[in-house]
N, C-alpha and C positions, 0 to 999 in steps of 0.2 A: 571781496565778497563775492559770495557764488551765486548771487543774483543779476550782478552785473552783465554777463553775456544778454540775458533775459531782458535787460534795460535797454542795451546797444542794439537789440533787433526789435525794441517796441514792444515788446511783450508785455511787460510790467512798467508802471507808472510808479515810483519812489516819492510818496509825499513829504517826509521827514524819515528819520533813521528806525523808525519804531513802526512805520506805516507803508505799505505797499500793495498795489492793488493789481489785478491783470487787469490789462488795457480795457477788456470788452467790459469787466466789472465797473470800471473808473467811468466809462461811459455810460453807463448806466445810471450810477450815483448822479452823476453831473445833470443828466436828465431828469430824474426826478426831483434833485433840489432847485434847478432852474424852472420848470414847470410850478412847481410849489411855490417858489418866490414869484414868479410871475403874475400867479393866481390869487395871492395872499400877500404880495407887498415884502418890507422887510423882516426877515425871519429870524428867529433867535436859533442858537444853538440846540435848546433843550425840544423846539419844535423841530427840528430836523432830526433829532435823535428819535423822537417818537415817530417819525415820518419814515424812516429808514430801520424803526425797531432794533437798535442797536447800542452801544455803549458810546459816551462823551468822546472818548480816545478817539473811536474812527470817524466821528462826527466833525470832530475839529480838523484835522488834516486837510479834509478836501476842502471845508471851507476855506482854510487860510490859503488853501491852493489856488484856490478860485479868487479870491479876494487878489490876491498876486497879479493873476491872470488877467484880471478887468483893470488893474491898476497899471499893468504893462500896456494894456491895448489904449486905454485911455491916454497915457503918454504920445503913444504913438499916433493918436488923432489929434492931439495937441499941437502938433509939430516942437515947437519952442517954446513953451511954455516952462 
């Protein structure tokens, strides 16, 4: 795949087969979503879609990615859970 070298260099963040973000843009998305959730609590995909003014396709991928990161982090904190 033509993006593999850019992923290897850390320039691109692949979230699934159809959604890839530039690292800087992904960082901005994560910051916006995190801040919104900090202020508003649990958030729906529709709310994030409206926040980012984009389609559901481009909202679900980062939300799933963030959820996976949170799950891995929680498992690390838990130790032998």
